N, C-alpha and C positions, 0 to 999 in steps of 0.2 A: 115282880111276879114270881110265884113259887115255881121251882123247876119240877118237871115230871120225871126226873131221873134220880137214881140213887146217889147217896153220898160216895165220894171217892174213897172213904174209909173201907168200903167193901172190896176194893181191889186186892188181889192176892198178894202183891208184894208188901202188904202192910202186916203180914202175919208174924214175921220174925222181928226181933228188936231192931236189927239193922234196917229192915224194911219199913218199920214204923217211923224210924227217924228220917229215912229217905222220903217217905210219903209226907211227913210233916213239913219237910223242907220244900217239897213241890207245892204243897198247899200254901205255904207262906209266900212263895214266889207268885203263885197264881193270884193270891189276894191283892197283889200290888199291880196287876195287869189292868189295862182299860176294860171296862165292862159296860155292856148295853143289854138290857133285859136279862136273859139267861146266858148270854155268851161272853166269854173272855177272849181278848185279843192277844195273840202270841205270834211273833215273827210275821206280822202283817195279815194274819187270818184269824177267823172267829171260831171258837170251840165251846161246846159244853164242857164244864170243868172236869167231869169224869173221864172224858176222852183226852182232854189235854194232859191230865196227870199221866195217863197211860202212854201218850205220845212222848212226854218228857222222859219217862222211864225207858221207853224203847230207844230213844236217841242216846241214852247213856249205856244201855246194856244189850240191846238186841244184836245177835250175831246170826246172819242168814246162812242157810246152806248154799253152796255154790250152784245147786240145781233149782233153787227156789224160783218160782214164777209169781210175780205180784199182780193181783187183779186190782187195778187202781181206778178211782172214780170220785166225783163229787156225789153226795147222796142223791138217790132217786133219779139216776140217769141211765138205768139199765143194768145195775149191779147184780140183781138177783138172777136175771137171765144169763149174764156173762159168767157168773159163778157156776150155774148149772151146766152151761155148755162146756166150759173149760174142765170142770170136774168129770163130766161124762166122756170127754175126749181123752183126757190123760189117764183115766183109769180103765178104759175099755179093754185093753190087752191084759193088764195085770190081773184084773178081776174076771176076765173071760165072760163078760156079759153081766156079771153081778153088780156092776156099777149102777145098773138100772134100779136094782132093789134099794140101793142107798138113797137115791133121789126120790124113790117112791115112799120111803119111810122117814126121811129127814128133809127139813127145809134147806135149800141150798146154803143158807148162811150157817147152818150147823155142819156143813161139809167142808167149808172153807173158813178158817179162823181169821178174825180181825186183829190186825197188828196192835192197834191202840186200845183194845179191850181184852180180847181173849188171851193174848200173850202177856198182857200186864197182870192178868189174874193168875195164869199158870204157863210160864214159858215152855214147859216140857210137854204140855198137853196138846200133842199133835200126832198125826200119822205121818211119820217121816218118809213113808213110801209115796205119799201124795205131796207133790212139791208146791202146792198152791197156798198163798197167803194173800189176804185182802187188806186194803187200807183205803181210807178216804183222805189221808194226809196229802197236802200239796207237795209237789216235787221238791220245792226248795226246803221243806222241813223234814223230808225223809231222813232216817238215820244215816249218817255218813257211811256206816258199814254196808248199807244197801246200795247207795249210790256208787261207791268205789268197788263194789263186787261185780262179778260177771252175771249176776241175776238178771232175768228178763222181766220187763214190765209190760202189761197190757192195759191200756187206758181207754175208757169209754166215756163219751159225753153226748149231750143231746141239745136240742133247741132249748134255750134258757126259759122260755115261757112254760113249756111242758115240765121242765125240771123244777121250776118254782112251784107250780100248782101241785105236782106230785109230792114235793117236800112239805108243803103247807098241810095237805090232807094227812100225810103220814104223822107229822108231829101233833096235829090237832087230835087225831084219833088216839094217839098214845096219851095225851093229856086228859082227854075226856074219860078214858078208861081209869084214870086215877083221880077223877072228880076235880080236875083243874081246868079252869076256863082258859082256852087257847087264845092267842092273838087273833084278831079279826083278819080276814084275807087282805083287807085294804092296808092295815097297819103292817102286816108281814111283808106286803108288796113294797111299801115305802122303804122298809129296812133293806130288803133284797136289792132294790135299785140303788141304795147307797152303799152296797157291798157287804151288809151285815146279814149273814145267814150261816147255817152250819157249814163249816169249812170254807166259807166264802171270804172274799168276793169271788163269785162264780167265774167271772171272766179271767181273773188272775190265776185261778186254779187250772182252768182250761189252757191258758197260755203257757203256764209253766211246763206242763207235759207236752204241749205241742212243740215248743222250742227245743225241749230235750229230745223229742223224737226226731227232729231234723238233725240234731247234732249226733245222736246215737241211734240211727235207724236199725242197727242190728240188735239193739237191746230193748228198744221201746216201740211197741206197736200201737198206733193211735187209731181209734175207731169212733164212728158215730152210730148212735142207736138207729137213726133213720136209714142209713145206708145198710146196716145189718138187717133191718126188717125188709128192705127192698130186695136184697139178694142174700138170703141167709145161707144157702148152700155154699156159695163161693167163700163167704166169710168163715164158715165152719172149717173148710179146707185150709184157708189161710191161717186160722188159729192153730190148727193141728201142725201145720208146717212150721210156724213160728215157735211153737212149744217143743219142737223136736220129735214129734210123734205123728208124722204124716200118714194119711190113709194109704194103704196099699191099693193097687188096682183091683185086687180080689175083694177087698173091703168095699170099695166103691161099687163094684158090680153086684155085690150082695146087699146093697142099699144101706150100708152102715151110716153114711152121712145123714140120710133121711130119717133113719131110726133115732139118731141123736137129736135131730131137729124136732121130731115129733115128741120125744120124751121131754124135751126142755121147753116146749111151747107153753105160752101163757095159759091156753085152754086146758092142757094136760095138768100142769103143775097146780093151777088155782083150784082145780076140782078134786085134787087128791084129799083124802080124809085128813092126813097129817097137816095139810096146809089150810084146811077149812076149820079144824078144831084143835090142832096142836099148838104148842108154845115153843118159842125160840128162847134158849137159855132158861129152860123151865126151872132149874134148880138154883137160880140166882135172884137177887132183888131187882134185876133188870129184865125179868121175864116179860115177854110180850106175845100176843097172839100172832101166829104165823100168817093169818089172813091179812094183816096190815101190809104185808109185802106184795099183795096181789090185788090192786085196786082196779086198774083198767089196762095199763100197758099200751094205750093207744097213742098214736101220733096225732097231734092237733087238738087234744082234749082241752087245752088251755082255753079255747074259744067258748067252752061251756062254763068257764069260771071267771075269766077276765073280760073286761070291755075291750072293744076294738082300740080305744085310745090307750088303754094300759098295755095292750100288746104292741102297739106301735112305739110306745115309749121305751119298752124294754128292748125291742129290736134296734132302736136307734142307739141306745146305750151300748149294746153289744157291738154294733157296727163301729162305733167310735173306739171302743176299747180294743177291738181286734184289728183296727186299721194298721196296715203296714206289716202285719204278721204273716200274710199269705194264707191265713186260715179263714174260711167262710163256713160257718155252721148253718145247717138246714134251718129254714124258718117258714 
């Protein structure tokens, strides 16, 4: 099946002669990796080649700032919401309230750069006063420079059934926009259950960050989408504390926490003009409508897409894969 994504030759590190040689080397290596449909397998996980080339470059070259905070996740597990919340939290004092205008005029993904794409294109293109970097890369494949640093990581995951359904809709929408026939829901589900999906196996992705959070609790904050939805205020305060920018008593009394929650809500963000009609990475070959990041954001929407038998099957797989880890995801 034809990929809906641009060629890796569009990545920024291909521009110089040295960069072209490096990109060619990555491409040659990737061509030898196991491949299923549009994914290539690297270090036990499945990637679209364009992100894999960016990851390999990051593993070789990326140097984090000591103050960097990584927003980590498997795709479609609450990433957009978490990016918005963390961006609003950490910029509220520096920008004296103007952080709101950034989220009102940009999709959260344009506020927080992606390690394996944006930094591969242009490592210098970032606001160094904003410490946020995002990635979907599994913990075991993060650049050693990140793992060995004092950087903090915030990880979010969700019920595998909702994660799968959201991911399928997202990729299918992107492919249809490029006149490419997407995988059927049933075919994609079979692949997902066998561990083949973007940055999957999903359970291994979750377990990697879960175990790391147990080993390094001061460095890694592990969250679930469902718990954040249930008690958003306490999680926003927990995020601020973990990021080193706790709310003052005065801020809490002035309703700053609730202002951030309201600003970053699905209802607010999804109805903004920029997110209804704007484009993410508009000046690249990987441009996509911002609206694809705002489908529903609901817990339990899987039931409108999967049969009860499919849901039970995925629940069983997750239960078996997580057994003995001490982690129980909402279901």
